[in-house]
Wavefront OBJ file of the C-alpha trace (Angstrom):
o trace
v -58.587 -53.347 100.443
v -61.267 -52.287 98.246
v -61.406 -52.344 94.556
v -61.228 -48.041 94.658
v -58.419 -48.124 97.130
v -56.347 -51.251 94.771
v -56.756 -49.054 91.705
v -55.281 -46.188 93.440
v -52.270 -47.778 94.569
v -51.546 -49.132 91.007
v -51.992 -45.793 89.469
v -48.682 -45.048 87.555
v -46.542 -42.121 87.782
v -47.123 -40.198 84.493
v -43.675 -38.460 84.661
v -41.916 -41.786 84.565
v -42.360 -43.332 81.282
v -39.674 -45.860 81.621
v -41.524 -47.142 85.299
v -44.755 -47.530 82.844
v -42.516 -49.262 80.116
v -40.997 -51.562 82.973
v -44.276 -52.501 84.296
v -45.993 -53.270 81.053
v -43.047 -55.536 80.032
v -43.231 -57.279 83.683
v -47.356 -57.858 82.842
v -46.122 -59.781 79.872
v -43.933 -61.940 82.076
v -40.319 -60.418 81.084
v -37.974 -58.673 83.216
v -36.593 -55.727 81.992
v -32.802 -55.763 80.926
v -32.202 -53.217 78.462
v -31.561 -49.580 78.455
v -34.592 -47.227 77.025
v -32.379 -44.595 74.940
v -34.863 -44.459 71.881
v -37.796 -41.745 71.668
v -40.069 -41.137 68.486
v -37.513 -39.244 66.107
v -34.749 -41.559 66.610
v -36.885 -44.722 66.442
v -38.471 -42.783 63.040
v -35.066 -42.498 62.087
v -34.033 -46.185 62.813
v -37.168 -47.411 60.922
v -36.919 -45.308 57.699
v -33.273 -46.174 57.367
v -33.737 -49.787 57.659
v -36.419 -50.268 55.166
v -34.158 -48.118 52.659
v -37.414 -47.364 50.389
v -36.289 -45.164 47.902
v -32.617 -46.505 47.582
v -34.414 -49.933 47.186
v -36.317 -48.404 44.280
v -33.067 -47.487 42.684
v -31.523 -50.652 43.081
v -34.088 -53.252 42.865
v -36.959 -52.061 40.795
v -35.182 -52.519 36.844
v -35.639 -56.405 36.959
v -39.294 -56.022 37.986
v -39.605 -53.327 35.058
v -38.287 -55.959 32.769
v -40.668 -58.312 33.860
v -44.055 -56.501 33.519
v -43.280 -53.182 32.236
v -43.101 -49.764 33.439
v -47.162 -49.691 34.495
v -46.350 -52.796 36.824
v -43.876 -51.190 38.595
v -45.950 -47.994 39.122
v -49.159 -49.798 39.841
v -47.361 -52.704 41.694
v -45.500 -50.130 43.864
v -48.949 -48.696 44.697
v -50.740 -51.676 45.329
v -47.932 -53.180 47.668
v -47.774 -49.561 49.678
v -51.420 -49.717 50.545
v -51.589 -53.818 51.244
v -48.132 -53.523 53.575
v -49.450 -50.676 55.197
v -52.634 -52.450 56.140
v -50.361 -55.515 57.634
v -48.405 -52.565 59.604
v -51.534 -51.461 61.013
v -52.252 -55.056 62.807
v -48.697 -54.861 63.553
v -49.003 -51.752 65.010
v -51.924 -53.084 67.268
v -49.935 -55.946 68.212
v -46.822 -53.999 69.294
v -48.991 -51.779 71.541
v -50.730 -54.630 72.911
v -46.830 -56.402 73.704
v -44.332 -54.493 73.284
v -40.933 -56.864 73.298
v -38.084 -57.521 71.357
v -39.627 -60.850 70.561
v -42.139 -59.213 68.462
v -44.372 -61.691 65.669
v -43.516 -64.995 68.176
v -44.435 -63.522 71.454
v -47.812 -62.502 69.761
v -48.488 -65.774 68.098
v -47.735 -67.642 71.654
v -50.531 -64.924 73.559
v -52.767 -65.520 70.606
v -52.660 -68.933 69.330
v -54.811 -71.828 71.497
v -53.037 -73.185 74.351
v -52.301 -76.669 72.542
v -50.770 -75.033 69.457
v -49.056 -71.991 71.545
v -45.400 -73.537 71.805
v -45.038 -75.038 68.369
v -46.579 -71.995 66.556
v -44.534 -69.558 68.424
v -41.537 -71.608 67.913
v -42.222 -71.984 63.923
v -42.720 -68.046 64.058
v -39.310 -67.473 66.121
v -37.503 -69.606 63.497
v -38.913 -67.791 60.486
v -38.257 -64.349 62.128
v -34.950 -64.904 63.163
v -33.788 -66.753 59.883
v -35.341 -64.060 57.860
v -33.818 -61.282 59.444
v -30.497 -62.729 59.232
v -30.819 -63.468 55.867
v -31.889 -59.627 55.354
v -28.821 -58.221 57.462
v -26.638 -60.817 54.760
v -28.242 -59.596 52.097
v -28.035 -56.106 52.805
v -24.322 -56.496 53.247
v -23.806 -58.127 50.234
v -26.004 -55.451 48.240
v -23.534 -52.633 50.072
v -20.303 -54.569 49.025
v -21.364 -55.352 45.469
v -22.547 -51.346 45.210
v -18.865 -50.333 46.241
v -17.814 -52.577 43.655
v -20.069 -50.963 40.872
v -18.939 -47.398 41.574
v -15.181 -48.365 41.757
v -15.616 -50.430 38.354
v -17.576 -47.048 36.912
v -14.420 -44.832 37.995
v -12.027 -47.327 36.806
v -13.001 -49.599 34.148
v -9.790 -51.774 34.266
v -10.916 -53.039 37.868
v -11.781 -56.820 37.826
v -14.036 -57.554 40.722
v -13.145 -61.131 42.097
v -15.437 -63.126 44.657
v -13.166 -63.161 47.256
v -13.122 -59.452 47.247
v -16.842 -59.181 48.003
v -15.966 -61.636 50.750
v -13.790 -58.952 52.451
v -15.660 -55.947 51.680
v -18.734 -57.877 53.267
v -16.710 -58.410 56.094
v -14.904 -55.259 56.616
v -18.435 -53.387 56.670
v -19.981 -56.203 58.649
v -17.340 -55.182 61.497
v -17.804 -51.552 61.437
v -21.721 -51.717 61.650
v -20.777 -54.334 64.575
v -18.965 -51.861 66.329
v -21.305 -48.843 66.134
v -24.299 -51.164 67.456
v -21.696 -52.180 70.419
v -21.776 -48.514 71.549
v -23.976 -47.131 74.130
v -27.537 -46.836 73.239
v -27.600 -43.032 73.544
v -25.153 -42.299 71.085
v -26.779 -44.744 68.659
v -30.303 -43.115 69.135
v -28.763 -39.663 67.982
v -26.889 -41.684 65.122
v -30.460 -42.697 64.157
v -32.167 -38.801 64.239
v -29.201 -37.887 61.926
v -29.829 -40.379 59.463
v -33.338 -39.437 59.235
v -32.408 -36.014 58.154
v -29.699 -37.835 55.569
v -32.473 -40.403 54.259
v -34.883 -37.374 53.092
v -32.166 -34.993 52.321
v -30.493 -38.040 49.936
v -33.867 -38.465 48.191
v -33.825 -35.007 46.749
v -29.948 -35.099 46.170
v -30.707 -37.924 43.914
v -34.000 -36.992 42.436
v -33.661 -33.481 41.680
v -30.511 -34.090 39.345
v -32.484 -37.205 37.880
v -35.551 -34.769 36.875
v -33.810 -31.960 36.028
v -30.906 -33.185 33.798
v -32.555 -36.310 31.766
v -34.864 -36.408 28.807
v -38.216 -37.573 30.030
v -40.092 -40.137 28.665
v -44.179 -40.144 28.020
v -46.635 -39.984 30.764
v -48.154 -42.896 28.560
v -44.795 -44.990 28.412
v -44.659 -44.962 32.505
v -48.270 -45.384 33.450
v -49.913 -47.656 31.045
v -47.073 -49.879 29.098
v -46.985 -53.455 30.254
v -44.493 -56.206 29.373
v -44.580 -59.989 29.337
v -40.871 -60.773 28.686
v -41.351 -63.864 30.918
v -43.473 -65.792 28.181
v -46.435 -66.088 30.849
v -50.226 -66.964 29.318
v -51.281 -63.418 30.084
v -50.413 -60.084 31.083
v -52.099 -60.862 34.621
v -49.872 -63.145 35.404
v -46.733 -61.049 34.470
v -48.218 -58.395 36.842
v -48.381 -60.877 39.698
v -45.116 -62.173 39.403
v -43.839 -58.699 39.082
v -45.718 -57.572 42.475
v -43.043 -59.498 44.814
v -40.101 -57.594 43.751
v -41.963 -54.195 44.633
v -42.643 -55.081 48.026
v -38.640 -54.988 48.718
v -38.560 -51.152 49.436
v -41.397 -51.815 51.652
v -40.827 -54.854 53.776
v -39.248 -54.881 56.856
v -40.994 -52.157 59.016
v -41.367 -54.295 61.773
v -37.734 -53.408 62.610
v -38.986 -51.122 65.693
v -41.020 -53.834 66.736
v -37.579 -55.785 67.876
v -36.253 -52.789 69.653
v -39.491 -52.113 71.910
v -37.350 -53.025 75.097
v -35.339 -50.096 74.131
v -37.600 -47.420 73.399
v -39.342 -45.141 75.789
v -43.203 -45.587 76.096
v -42.887 -48.281 73.756
v -46.560 -49.275 73.347
v -47.164 -45.591 71.886
v -43.841 -44.957 70.083
v -43.583 -48.257 68.349
v -46.963 -48.049 66.957
v -46.520 -44.343 65.593
v -43.058 -45.035 64.181
v -44.410 -47.916 62.346
v -47.379 -45.700 60.972
v -45.206 -42.852 60.096
v -42.433 -44.824 58.587
v -44.603 -46.814 56.192
v -46.189 -43.675 54.938
v -43.056 -41.715 54.774
v -41.201 -44.379 52.960
v -44.151 -44.807 50.812
v -44.434 -41.795 49.382
v -40.688 -41.622 48.858
v -40.663 -44.989 47.251
v -43.496 -43.941 44.585
v -42.067 -40.388 43.624
v -38.837 -42.397 43.073
v -40.032 -44.889 41.002
v -42.088 -42.256 39.041
v -38.818 -39.868 38.807
v -36.783 -43.331 37.891
v -39.194 -44.654 35.188
v -39.535 -41.164 33.396
v -35.926 -40.664 32.997
v -34.639 -44.254 32.216
v -33.788 -44.309 28.474
v -32.914 -47.455 27.205
v -34.372 -50.505 29.856
v -32.223 -53.283 27.865
v -29.222 -51.255 28.150
v -29.932 -50.644 32.151
v -30.501 -54.059 32.602
v -27.275 -55.278 30.675
v -25.418 -52.936 32.808
v -25.998 -55.667 35.739
v -23.119 -57.823 34.337
v -20.950 -54.973 34.391
v -21.340 -52.253 37.371
v -23.963 -54.638 39.151
v -26.660 -52.229 39.692
v -28.577 -50.479 36.289
v -28.831 -46.956 38.494
v -25.444 -46.568 38.275
v -25.902 -46.655 34.430
v -28.775 -44.244 34.516
v -26.850 -42.273 36.881
v -24.175 -41.932 34.405
v -26.226 -41.283 31.749
v -28.376 -38.722 33.381
v -25.281 -36.657 34.410
v -23.261 -37.508 31.409
v -20.538 -37.441 33.965
v -18.610 -40.584 35.306
v -17.710 -38.509 38.426
v -21.359 -37.532 38.965
v -22.594 -41.055 39.044
v -19.891 -42.127 41.035
v -21.010 -39.362 43.913
v -24.608 -40.280 43.469
v -23.601 -43.821 44.075
v -21.896 -43.017 46.502
v -24.719 -41.059 48.465
v -26.941 -44.522 47.912
v -23.835 -46.637 49.368
v -23.873 -44.233 52.729
v -27.436 -44.572 53.250
v -27.238 -48.222 52.613
v -24.706 -48.624 55.355
v -27.041 -46.915 57.540
v -29.274 -49.350 56.647
v -26.877 -51.969 57.687
v -26.372 -50.397 61.091
v -30.147 -50.280 61.753
v -30.890 -53.628 60.450
v -27.904 -55.033 62.878
v -29.880 -53.327 65.714
v -33.018 -55.087 64.538
v -31.427 -58.628 63.744
v -29.622 -58.880 67.127
v -32.446 -58.028 69.427
v -34.608 -60.788 67.879
v -31.625 -62.978 67.849
v -31.264 -62.093 71.635
v -34.886 -62.188 72.306
v -35.354 -66.189 71.055
v -32.183 -67.100 72.949
v -33.804 -65.445 76.340
v -36.517 -67.615 76.099
v -34.234 -70.634 75.340
v -35.266 -71.295 71.574
v -31.478 -71.416 70.025
v -28.670 -73.524 70.484
v -25.959 -71.804 72.668
v -28.334 -69.291 74.082
v -26.617 -69.271 77.302
v -23.784 -67.338 75.373
v -26.092 -65.207 72.969
v -27.886 -63.824 75.689
v -25.387 -62.064 77.693
v -25.170 -58.610 78.077
v -22.529 -55.966 79.005
v -22.510 -53.879 81.697
v -24.342 -51.091 79.561
v -26.903 -53.553 78.818
v -25.718 -53.687 75.501
v -26.551 -57.388 73.678
v -23.125 -57.646 72.285
v -23.210 -61.413 71.824
v -25.872 -61.323 69.621
v -24.595 -58.380 67.871
v -21.395 -60.233 66.787
v -23.117 -63.703 66.688
v -25.414 -61.806 63.634
v -21.708 -60.735 62.088
v -20.469 -64.020 62.355
v -23.607 -65.482 60.352
v -23.184 -62.717 57.945
v -19.583 -63.917 57.380
v -20.032 -67.466 57.144
v -22.734 -66.490 54.380
v -20.502 -64.285 52.512
v -17.794 -67.431 52.216
v -20.697 -69.170 49.934
v -20.290 -66.697 46.912
v -16.486 -67.838 46.492
v -18.173 -71.121 45.370
v -21.445 -69.713 43.742
v -23.060 -66.472 43.743
v -26.223 -68.250 42.971
v -26.140 -70.253 45.905
v -25.993 -67.165 48.005
v -28.727 -65.539 46.327
v -31.003 -68.794 46.763
v -30.189 -69.156 50.670
v -30.937 -65.331 50.925
v -34.196 -65.480 49.182
v -35.600 -66.918 52.530
v -36.147 -63.501 53.474
v -39.531 -62.379 51.463
v -41.565 -65.601 52.266
v -40.032 -65.806 55.449
v -40.715 -62.369 56.877
v -44.378 -62.805 55.316
v -44.953 -65.873 56.782
v -44.241 -63.951 60.248
v -46.454 -61.321 59.360
v -49.523 -63.425 58.195
v -49.736 -65.897 61.529
v -50.109 -63.100 63.893
v -52.978 -61.014 61.751
v -54.660 -64.276 60.960
v -54.804 -64.991 64.925
v -55.470 -61.254 65.765
v -58.647 -61.427 63.308
v -59.862 -64.457 65.308
v -59.802 -63.119 68.537
v -61.076 -59.722 67.830
v -64.095 -61.526 65.680
v -64.399 -63.825 68.912
v -64.451 -60.807 70.876
v -62.033 -62.137 73.522
v -59.715 -59.152 73.676
v -60.243 -56.812 76.402
v -60.538 -52.838 76.238
v -57.498 -50.625 76.950
v -57.324 -49.219 80.535
v -54.708 -46.158 81.242
v -54.054 -47.735 84.655
v -53.228 -51.037 83.554
v -55.405 -52.957 85.595
v -56.683 -55.693 82.892
v -55.178 -59.233 82.926
v -55.360 -61.520 80.157
v -55.460 -60.285 76.455
v -56.254 -56.936 76.359
v -55.513 -53.994 73.802
v -52.838 -51.319 73.952
v -53.084 -47.565 73.926
v -52.867 -47.573 70.299
v -55.854 -49.167 68.328
v -57.859 -48.716 64.964
v -61.501 -48.357 65.906
v -64.400 -50.791 65.648
v -65.203 -52.150 62.152
v -62.427 -50.428 60.411
v -59.883 -52.458 62.281
v -61.750 -55.725 61.277
v -61.887 -54.636 57.484
v -58.226 -54.012 57.591
v -57.185 -56.863 59.751
v -58.960 -58.993 56.908
v -57.324 -56.960 54.055
v -53.984 -57.690 55.531
v -54.332 -61.262 55.712
v -55.704 -61.664 52.221
v -52.795 -59.505 50.968
v -50.142 -60.969 53.035
v -51.434 -64.818 51.305
v -51.632 -63.370 47.932
v -48.125 -61.748 48.021
v -46.728 -64.828 49.777
v -48.277 -67.247 47.109
v -46.626 -65.162 44.143
v -43.137 -64.728 45.696
v -42.369 -68.104 44.947
v -42.718 -67.993 41.204
v -40.320 -67.580 38.623
v -39.643 -64.759 36.611
v -40.261 -66.541 33.344
v -41.754 -70.144 32.203
v -38.525 -71.618 31.163
v -36.472 -70.557 33.810
v -32.622 -71.968 34.051
v -30.797 -72.797 37.147
v -29.486 -69.070 37.284
v -32.940 -67.450 36.701
v -35.065 -70.152 39.200
v -36.757 -68.977 42.244
v -35.006 -70.999 44.698
v -36.646 -69.396 47.533
v -39.298 -72.233 47.400
v -36.663 -74.862 48.104
v -35.013 -73.219 50.774
v -38.420 -72.293 52.546
v -39.683 -75.928 52.354
v -36.474 -76.983 53.908
v -36.338 -74.476 56.615
v -40.013 -75.495 57.650
v -39.218 -79.285 57.343
v -36.333 -79.026 59.130
v -38.147 -76.559 61.995
v -40.781 -79.163 62.419
v -38.273 -82.611 62.687
v -36.339 -80.648 65.113
v -39.447 -79.415 67.058
v -40.955 -83.234 67.145
v -37.137 -84.736 68.135
v -36.007 -82.048 70.754
v -37.658 -78.380 70.786
v -40.825 -79.562 71.915
v -38.973 -80.840 75.497
v -37.157 -77.467 76.341
v -39.102 -74.894 74.420
v -42.482 -73.962 75.799
v -43.155 -70.447 74.168
v -41.892 -66.829 76.292
v -40.314 -67.875 79.450
v -42.512 -66.042 82.246
v -39.366 -64.255 84.098
v -41.648 -62.240 86.648
l 1 2 3 4 5 6 7 8 9 10 11 12 13 14 15 16 17 18 19 20 21 22 23 24 25 26 27 28 29 30 31 32 33 34 35 36 37 38 39 40 41 42 43 44 45 46 47 48 49 50 51 52 53 54 55 56 57 58 59 60 61 62 63 64 65 66 67 68 69 70 71 72 73 74 75 76 77 78 79 80 81 82 83 84 85 86 87 88 89 90 91 92 93 94 95 96 97 98 99 100 101 102 103 104 105 106 107 108 109 110 111 112 113 114 115 116 117 118 119 120 121 122 123 124 125 126 127 128 129 130 131 132 133 134 135 136 137 138 139 140 141 142 143 144 145 146 147 148 149 150 151 152 153 154 155 156 157 158 159 160 161 162 163 164 165 166 167 168 169 170 171 172 173 174 175 176 177 178 179 180 181 182 183 184 185 186 187 188 189 190 191 192 193 194 195 196 197 198 199 200 201 202 203 204 205 206 207 208 209 210 211 212 213 214 215 216 217 218 219 220 221 222 223 224 225 226 227 228 229 230 231 232 233 234 235 236 237 238 239 240 241 242 243 244 245 246 247 248 249 250 251 252 253 254 255 256 257 258 259 260 261 262 263 264 265 266 267 268 269 270 271 272 273 274 275 276 277 278 279 280 281 282 283 284 285 286 287 288 289 290 291 292 293 294 295 296 297 298 299 300 301 302 303 304 305 306 307 308 309 310 311 312 313 314 315 316 317 318 319 320 321 322 323 324 325 326 327 328 329 330 331 332 333 334 335 336 337 338 339 340 341 342 343 344 345 346 347 348 349 350 351 352 353 354 355 356 357 358 359 360 361 362 363 364 365 366 367 368 369 370 371 372 373 374 375 376 377 378 379 380 381 382 383 384 385 386 387 388 389 390 391 392 393 394 395 396 397 398 399 400 401 402 403 404 405 406 407 408 409 410 411 412 413 414 415 416 417 418 419 420 421 422 423 424 425 426 427 428 429 430 431 432 433 434 435 436 437 438 439 440 441 442 443 444 445 446 447 448 449 450 451 452 453 454 455 456 457 458 459 460 461 462 463 464 465 466 467 468 469 470 471 472 473 474 475 476 477 478 479 480 481 482 483 484 485 486 487 488 489 490 491 492 493 494 495 496 497 498 499 500 501 502 503 504 505 506 507 508 509 510 511 512 513 514 515 516 517 518 519 520
């Protein structure tokens, strides 16, 4: 058979995108097992709701405001938006090259030198898996305490107890797990509706705030800088406030971990990632400007943490001058946060399932099981179980729970930095083959979505530098002399996880984990 005849035989039928996806997955060594029910719009809704950008601004920006002032929040969000977009462009290139649920750890195995491939893939898989479990538990905790804050606003006599928080986490988590266990076609339709709610909810919150509230001066919003942490310079205070402003923008790789459930994944996943970071960056930046123009008393807003958990509820009450209005606005964010939980559970469980498929976790044989509808229900309820167990820690100490969940930022950034760095190395030495639509290339090759030429290299360099910068500052405390409650425990949790993973690799994992298993 000649080359031309072989090319004709392997040409893919354009009318069957699932066949294209399946053959791409088989080229990566994986057997197709999951049903591809998601298209572009449903995945865009999935990614946007999972990121919860403007909702995160409302819930988490006031502490950063206290550290560095209004200007640090505004310019910090803009700086992080550019930086995270750079990282996501690189991840979009990688997801187009290898659209698998494993994402980062599969890319690391693919890009790393053979002698380091298994070890680096294993470390990346652990960090990514634990980070997404921490994300799921964090959002569950936020949802539960936000509901308690709304109840306190409506009924000041209510006294929240830790066990109330635990049961609320369990209840919401169970509902979310049940929604994720239904047929993927229904979940895809639900995510399309959530996209509409995500956008409509933004205007439902911002318009009343901007219209009803007295406005601060533009100079206050764009030029005022604080240094309440007692740091030697304003620059250090600004840098320490930066990681807090990544929360509204970190996690757009949730689309990556659904790759094997998306039609035309090599094209749709990169498009969804890029669209998500653009849409949510705009919404987050606009929400921050609106909030800072409308907030009257920063210290009173921060003090509201002690009563209603989230300063935005205090801001809503002062803006509307109505408890009912504040509860309705808070309730809208609560609904959107629950919708975000649905997306995050749908992200966390496929990541857990994928790592189990490659025999990387204890009880992998159980976790990897699928239903007759190709739903990873064991991974979904394992994620629920982990969230429920982590919630129990808050019965003893909320500080201890927050310390464990603080793993999220550092671990996710690590999972971004390593594949970005390895891709930069590969593209600089010219070891990546060009993309051919007929799929004849073997070995490391670009996918259909790629940043062109020098621009792609420059963006890759910037992504690596930005990731290292934020990773470094994410471990700093907010003040010079922190207490046990204000200390940034994420450095301790991160080091413990890394040390445990290395020791376990040396003692046990290197004997059974060899990177992504070749199934076909």
